C-alpha positions as CSV (number, residue, x, y, z in Angstrom):
1,X,-0.1,0.0,0.0
2,X,1.3,3.6,-0.8
3,X,0.1,6.8,0.6
4,X,1.1,9.9,-1.3
5,X,0.6,13.4,0.2
6,X,-0.9,16.0,-2.1
7,X,-1.2,18.5,0.5
8,X,-1.0,19.4,4.3
9,X,2.2,17.9,4.7
10,X,4.6,20.0,6.8
11,X,2.0,22.6,6.7
12,X,-1.6,23.6,7.7
13,X,-4.2,23.7,4.8
14,X,-5.2,21.9,1.6
15,X,-5.3,18.2,3.2
16,X,-5.4,15.6,0.3
17,X,-3.8,12.3,0.9
18,X,-4.0,9.4,-1.5
19,X,-4.4,5.7,-0.5
20,X,-3.1,3.3,-3.2
21,X,-4.1,-0.3,-2.4
22,X,-3.3,-1.8,-5.7
23,X,-6.7,-1.5,-7.9
24,X,-8.3,0.8,-5.3
25,X,-7.5,4.7,-5.2
26,X,-9.0,6.5,-2.1
27,X,-8.5,10.2,-1.5
28,X,-8.7,11.2,2.1
29,X,-10.0,14.8,2.1
30,X,-9.4,17.5,-0.5
31,X,-9.3,20.9,0.8
32,X,-7.7,24.5,0.3
33,X,-5.2,26.7,1.9
34,X,-6.4,30.3,2.1
35,X,-3.5,32.7,2.4
36,X,-3.7,36.6,2.1
37,X,-2.4,36.4,-1.5
38,X,-4.1,33.6,-3.1
39,X,-5.8,30.3,-2.6
40,X,-3.3,27.3,-2.5
41,X,-4.6,23.9,-3.9
42,X,-3.4,20.4,-3.4
43,X,-1.0,19.3,-6.0
44,X,-2.6,17.6,-9.1
45,X,-3.9,14.2,-8.9
46,X,-3.5,12.3,-12.0
47,X,-5.3,9.1,-11.4
48,X,-8.8,7.6,-11.2
49,X,-10.3,7.7,-7.9
50,X,-12.5,4.9,-6.4
51,X,-13.6,7.0,-3.5
52,X,-13.2,10.3,-1.7
53,X,-13.7,10.6,1.8
54,X,-14.1,13.9,3.5
55,X,-13.3,14.0,7.4
56,X,-15.3,17.2,8.0
57,X,-16.6,20.5,6.3
58,X,-13.8,23.0,7.2
59,X,-12.4,24.3,4.0
60,X,-8.8,23.0,4.6
61,X,-10.5,19.7,4.3
62,X,-13.5,19.8,2.0
63,X,-12.9,23.1,0.0
64,X,-11.7,21.9,-3.3
65,X,-13.8,18.7,-3.5
66,X,-16.3,20.1,-6.3
67,X,-13.1,20.5,-8.4
68,X,-12.8,16.8,-8.8
69,X,-16.2,16.7,-10.3
70,X,-15.1,18.9,-13.4
71,X,-13.8,15.9,-15.3
72,X,-14.9,12.9,-13.3
73,X,-17.6,11.5,-11.0
74,X,-15.9,9.7,-8.0
75,X,-18.0,8.4,-5.2
76,X,-17.6,10.7,-2.1
77,X,-18.3,9.8,1.6
78,X,-19.1,12.1,4.5
79,X,-21.5,12.5,7.4
80,X,-24.9,14.2,6.7
81,X,-23.9,17.4,8.7
82,X,-20.6,17.7,6.9
83,X,-22.4,17.5,3.6
84,X,-24.5,20.5,4.4
85,X,-22.0,22.4,5.9
86,X,-19.4,21.9,3.4
87,X,-22.2,23.0,0.7
88,X,-22.7,26.4,2.6
89,X,-18.8,26.9,2.4
90,X,-18.7,25.9,-1.3
91,X,-21.5,28.4,-2.2
92,X,-19.8,31.2,-0.1
93,X,-16.6,30.4,-2.0
94,X,-18.6,31.2,-5.3
95,X,-20.1,34.2,-3.9
96,X,-16.7,35.5,-2.9
97,X,-15.1,34.6,-6.2
98,X,-17.7,36.4,-8.1
99,X,-17.3,39.6,-5.9
100,X,-13.4,39.6,-6.5
101,X,-13.7,38.5,-10.2
102,X,-11.5,35.5,-9.5
103,X,-11.9,31.6,-10.4
104,X,-13.5,29.5,-7.7
105,X,-11.9,26.2,-9.4
106,X,-15.6,25.0,-9.7
107,X,-19.1,26.1,-10.4
108,X,-22.6,25.6,-9.2
109,X,-22.8,22.6,-11.5
110,X,-19.9,20.8,-9.9
111,X,-21.4,21.4,-6.4
112,X,-24.7,19.7,-7.7
113,X,-22.7,16.9,-9.2
114,X,-20.7,16.5,-5.8
115,X,-23.9,16.3,-3.9
116,X,-25.4,13.8,-6.3
117,X,-22.5,11.4,-6.0
118,X,-22.1,11.8,-2.3
119,X,-23.1,9.1,0.2
120,X,-23.9,10.6,3.6
121,X,-22.9,8.0,6.3
122,X,-23.4,8.3,9.9
123,X,-21.1,7.1,12.8
124,X,-20.2,3.4,13.3
125,X,-21.9,2.1,10.2
126,X,-19.3,-0.1,8.4
127,X,-19.8,-0.3,4.7
128,X,-17.8,-1.6,1.7
129,X,-16.7,1.3,-0.5
130,X,-14.8,-0.9,-3.0
131,X,-14.4,-4.8,-3.4
132,X,-11.6,-4.8,-1.0
133,X,-11.9,-1.8,1.3
134,X,-14.4,-1.1,4.1
135,X,-15.0,2.1,5.8
136,X,-16.4,3.3,9.0
137,X,-16.7,6.7,10.7
138,X,-16.1,7.5,14.4
139,X,-17.1,10.8,16.0
140,X,-13.8,12.9,15.7
141,X,-15.3,15.5,18.5
142,X,-14.1,18.6,16.4
143,X,-17.2,20.1,14.9
144,X,-20.6,18.8,13.9
145,X,-20.2,15.6,11.8
146,X,-16.4,15.5,11.9
147,X,-15.2,12.0,11.5
148,X,-12.3,9.7,12.3
149,X,-12.1,7.2,9.2
150,X,-11.2,3.6,9.6
151,X,-10.2,1.7,6.3
152,X,-10.0,-2.2,6.3
153,X,-7.8,-2.7,3.4
154,X,-7.9,-6.3,1.8
155,X,-8.7,-7.6,5.2
156,X,-5.0,-7.3,6.2
157,X,-4.2,-3.8,7.3
158,X,-6.2,-1.2,9.0
159,X,-5.6,2.5,8.3
160,X,-7.0,5.2,10.8
161,X,-7.3,8.8,9.5
162,X,-8.0,11.2,12.5
163,X,-8.9,14.2,10.3
164,X,-9.0,17.1,13.0
165,X,-10.0,15.8,16.4
166,X,-10.5,16.8,20.0
167,X,-10.1,14.0,22.5
168,X,-11.4,15.9,25.5
169,X,-15.0,17.0,25.8
170,X,-16.0,20.6,24.7
171,X,-19.2,22.6,25.3
172,X,-20.7,21.4,22.0
173,X,-19.2,17.7,21.7
174,X,-18.4,14.8,23.9
175,X,-14.8,14.2,22.6
176,X,-13.5,11.9,20.1
177,X,-14.5,8.2,19.9
178,X,-11.3,6.2,19.8
179,X,-12.9,2.8,20.1
180,X,-11.8,1.8,16.4
181,X,-10.8,-1.7,17.5
182,X,-7.9,-1.8,15.2
183,X,-5.2,0.4,13.9
184,X,-2.0,-0.5,12.0
185,X,-1.3,2.8,10.2
186,X,-2.4,6.0,11.8
187,X,-2.5,9.3,10.0
188,X,-2.9,12.2,12.6
189,X,-3.0,15.8,12.6
190,X,-0.2,17.6,14.5
191,X,-1.5,21.2,14.9
192,X,-0.8,21.6,18.5
193,X,2.0,18.7,18.7
194,X,4.4,20.9,20.6
195,X,2.1,22.5,23.2
196,X,-0.9,22.1,25.6
197,X,-4.3,24.1,25.6
198,X,-5.2,26.0,28.7
199,X,-7.8,24.2,30.9
200,X,-11.2,24.9,29.1
201,X,-13.3,26.1,32.0
202,X,-10.6,28.5,33.1
203,X,-10.5,30.0,29.3
204,X,-14.3,30.4,29.3
205,X,-14.3,32.3,32.8
206,X,-11.4,34.5,31.5
207,X,-13.2,35.2,28.2
208,X,-16.5,36.2,29.7
209,X,-14.8,38.4,32.4
210,X,-12.9,40.3,29.6
211,X,-16.1,40.7,27.6
212,X,-18.1,41.9,30.5
213,X,-15.1,44.2,31.4
214,X,-15.2,45.6,28.0
215,X,-18.9,46.3,28.2
216,X,-18.5,48.1,31.6
217,X,-15.8,50.4,30.2
218,X,-18.4,51.4,27.5
219,X,-16.8,49.6,24.6
220,X,-17.6,46.7,22.0
221,X,-16.7,43.2,22.4
222,X,-16.2,42.3,18.8
223,X,-15.6,38.3,18.6
224,X,-14.0,36.9,15.5
225,X,-15.1,33.4,15.3
226,X,-15.4,30.6,12.9
227,X,-18.7,29.9,11.4
228,X,-18.7,26.1,11.9
229,X,-19.0,25.5,15.7
230,X,-17.1,28.1,17.3
231,X,-19.6,30.9,16.7
232,X,-22.2,28.6,18.3
233,X,-19.9,27.8,21.3
234,X,-19.2,31.3,22.0
235,X,-23.1,32.0,22.2
236,X,-23.5,29.1,24.3
237,X,-20.7,30.1,26.8
238,X,-22.1,33.9,27.0
239,X,-25.5,32.4,27.9
240,X,-24.1,30.0,30.5
241,X,-22.4,32.8,32.3
242,X,-25.3,35.1,32.1
243,X,-23.4,38.0,30.4
244,X,-25.0,41.3,31.1
245,X,-24.9,42.6,27.6
246,X,-26.8,42.6,24.2
247,X,-25.4,39.8,21.9
248,X,-25.5,40.2,18.2
249,X,-24.8,37.2,15.7
250,X,-23.8,38.1,12.1
251,X,-22.4,36.5,9.0
252,X,-22.4,32.9,8.0
253,X,-22.5,32.1,11.7
254,X,-26.3,32.3,11.4
255,X,-26.6,29.6,8.5
256,X,-24.1,27.3,10.3
257,X,-25.9,27.5,13.7
258,X,-29.1,26.5,11.9
259,X,-27.4,23.3,10.4
260,X,-26.0,22.4,13.6
261,X,-29.8,22.5,15.0
262,X,-30.8,20.4,12.1
263,X,-28.7,17.5,13.2
264,X,-29.2,17.4,17.1
265,X,-27.7,14.0,17.6
266,X,-24.4,15.3,16.4
267,X,-24.0,17.7,19.5
268,X,-23.9,17.4,23.1
269,X,-26.8,19.6,24.3
270,X,-28.9,20.8,21.6
271,X,-31.7,22.0,23.8
272,X,-29.3,24.3,25.8
273,X,-27.7,25.6,22.4
274,X,-31.2,26.3,20.8
275,X,-32.2,28.5,23.9
276,X,-28.8,30.2,23.9
277,X,-29.4,31.0,20.1
278,X,-33.1,32.3,20.6
279,X,-31.8,35.1,23.3
280,X,-29.4,36.9,21.0
281,X,-30.1,39.2,18.1
282,X,-29.6,37.9,14.5
283,X,-28.2,40.6,12.3
284,X,-30.1,40.6,8.9
285,X,-29.2,44.1,7.5
286,X,-27.1,47.1,7.7
287,X,-29.2,48.9,9.8
288,X,-29.1,46.1,12.5
289,X,-25.2,46.6,12.2
290,X,-25.5,50.1,13.1
291,X,-27.9,49.3,15.9
292,X,-25.3,46.8,17.5
293,X,-23.0,49.9,17.6
294,X,-25.1,52.3,19.4
295,X,-24.7,51.0,22.8
296,X,-22.0,48.8,24.5
297,X,-22.5,45.3,22.9
298,X,-21.0,41.9,22.0
299,X,-21.1,41.1,18.3
300,X,-19.9,37.6,17.2
301,X,-19.2,37.2,13.6
302,X,-16.9,35.9,10.9
303,X,-14.2,35.5,10.1
304,X,-12.0,33.7,12.7
305,X,-8.7,34.5,11.1
306,X,-9.8,38.0,9.7
307,X,-9.6,37.0,6.2
308,X,-12.9,38.6,5.1
309,X,-16.5,38.6,6.3
310,X,-18.7,40.9,8.1
311,X,-16.2,41.7,10.8
312,X,-15.0,44.4,8.4
313,X,-18.2,46.0,8.8
314,X,-17.3,46.7,12.4
315,X,-13.6,46.9,12.3
316,X,-13.2,50.4,10.7
317,X,-15.7,51.6,13.2
318,X,-14.0,50.3,16.3
319,X,-10.4,50.0,15.8
320,X,-9.7,53.5,17.2
321,X,-11.8,53.0,20.4
322,X,-9.5,52.2,23.4
323,X,-12.5,50.9,25.2
324,X,-13.3,48.2,22.6
325,X,-11.8,44.7,22.2
326,X,-11.2,42.5,19.4
327,X,-11.4,38.9,20.7
328,X,-9.7,36.2,18.4
329,X,-11.1,32.8,19.6
330,X,-9.1,30.2,17.5
331,X,-6.0,29.4,15.9
332,X,-4.3,31.9,13.5
333,X,-2.4,30.4,10.6
334,X,0.9,32.0,9.6
335,X,0.4,34.7,7.2
336,X,-3.3,35.4,7.9
337,X,-4.5,38.9,8.8
338,X,-5.3,37.6,12.4
339,X,-1.7,36.3,12.9
340,X,-0.2,39.5,11.5
341,X,-2.4,41.6,13.9
342,X,-1.4,39.7,16.8
343,X,2.3,39.7,15.9
344,X,2.6,43.2,14.6
345,X,-0.4,45.0,15.7
346,X,-1.2,45.8,12.1
347,X,-4.2,45.3,9.8
348,X,-5.4,46.6,6.3
349,X,-8.7,48.5,6.5
350,X,-10.1,49.4,3.3
351,X,-6.7,49.4,1.7
352,X,-5.0,51.3,4.5
353,X,-2.4,49.5,7.0
354,X,-3.5,50.8,10.6
355,X,-2.3,50.1,13.9
356,X,-5.5,49.6,16.2
357,X,-5.9,51.3,19.2
358,X,-8.5,48.8,20.3
359,X,-7.1,45.8,22.5
360,X,-6.7,42.7,20.6
361,X,-6.2,39.4,22.5
362,X,-6.4,35.5,21.4
363,X,-8.5,33.1,23.6
364,X,-7.8,29.5,23.2
365,X,-11.2,27.7,22.4
366,X,-9.4,25.3,20.1
367,X,-11.3,22.2,18.7
368,X,-7.9,20.6,18.1
369,X,-6.2,18.0,20.2
370,X,-3.4,19.5,22.5
371,X,-0.1,17.7,22.8
372,X,-1.3,15.3,25.6
373,X,-4.6,14.5,23.8
374,X,-2.6,13.5,20.6
375,X,-0.3,11.3,22.6
376,X,-2.8,9.8,24.6
377,X,-4.9,9.1,21.3
378,X,-1.7,7.4,19.6
379,X,-1.3,5.2,22.7
380,X,-4.9,4.2,22.8
381,X,-5.0,3.3,19.1
382,X,-1.4,1.6,19.4
383,X,-0.6,1.7,15.7
384,X,2.6,0.2,13.9
385,X,3.5,3.4,12.2
386,X,2.3,7.2,12.9
387,X,2.2,9.4,10.0
388,X,2.1,13.2,11.1
389,X,0.3,15.5,9.0
390,X,-1.5,19.0,9.4
391,X,1.2,20.9,11.4
392,X,3.2,23.7,11.2
393,X,6.8,22.9,9.8
394,X,8.5,23.9,13.0
395,X,6.2,21.7,15.0
396,X,6.7,18.6,13.2
397,X,10.1,17.5,14.4
398,X,9.2,18.3,18.0
399,X,6.0,16.1,17.7
400,X,7.8,13.3,15.9
401,X,10.5,13.2,18.7
402,X,7.6,13.0,21.3
403,X,6.0,10.1,19.5
404,X,9.3,8.1,19.3
405,X,9.8,8.6,23.1
406,X,6.5,7.0,23.7
407,X,7.9,3.8,21.6
408,X,6.1,4.5,18.2
409,X,7.5,4.9,14.8
410,X,6.8,8.2,13.5
411,X,7.1,9.7,9.9
412,X,6.9,13.3,8.9
413,X,6.1,13.2,5.0
414,X,7.1,15.9,2.8
415,X,4.7,17.4,0.3
416,X,4.4,15.2,-2.7
417,X,6.1,12.4,-1.2
418,X,5.1,8.8,-1.4
419,X,5.4,6.3,1.2
420,X,5.0,2.6,1.1
421,X,3.6,1.0,4.1
């Protein structure tokens, strides 16, 4: 069996891993990497595919899937919420491409074909996807519908692909289901392979206290959030701690939240989330955005790394306000506006680079496993080989060493490299 790494090797973004089991060619994920200058795609795949498996809907894992349907019709597999969330992001890609007069790499026709040739599959439903390969999904605990993929190949080897996962429970998810009962080859993410997360409850309390402090100073708490899951989690937290302020909800967050509620079996406490979402103001027009800024308030909106979205309707109004604060609630990929703002206190607003006077701080609500969670998952699965992907280049050698210290063989593939296992 050969595995070729067409993306997300010694980097974060554009996940694409081809499993070649002889006559069967199975692609694990097919994403994009969004950078300030351009969208980066996986290396070209020049072979007929028997199946494509999408671990979850985030753009770095699903964003380029419709492109495969420009010239072919491979069968694809993902969970039901992943399909709905991915469609939301694909259509948003077309919308942005139209506004910016750029090529989206696919059209509405390819999205329709993708949906037509996709089999939605739930967790723990083993099925044959080729003559010699069976597949089974397990809850990855990352976002709604995120899946760990187990492949039984020729009834001889078992490959487990983690996608993105979170072992410990969070507000919306129970945590990853690691009871795969067999794992010879493990492909694991490495995002936080060199560091730990702060305790979740402590971070929630710090976040809410800082939001309330901002409101009490007469400022606005502008919360930059990922549409998929993070935004709903933030609203859930604010409700849990009885924040004394009006909360507004803007952007793609709204549609993602509705999809989350459409699949209550994929989240931990759907009734509480539904109550939280009913208590807030859903922004539907420009006048509501203006209303949100008339008095101290909380605005939860996209995008999480400041790469676009409605947050730019608020930043030009607030960046000079020393009483207001920008809350970054997730990982900031190198080169993104969010990362640059954290490191250099500079951001481009309407073509002008400015240094905000508003406070800026990052809070760790990551839905990725921290170092100890990653190592605990490896020990639980007990594979013969561990293949490390989805991590910054400087993180990978440290994570590899940590894995080897636990007694496992670890491999860090390079972009385009083919590994025989």
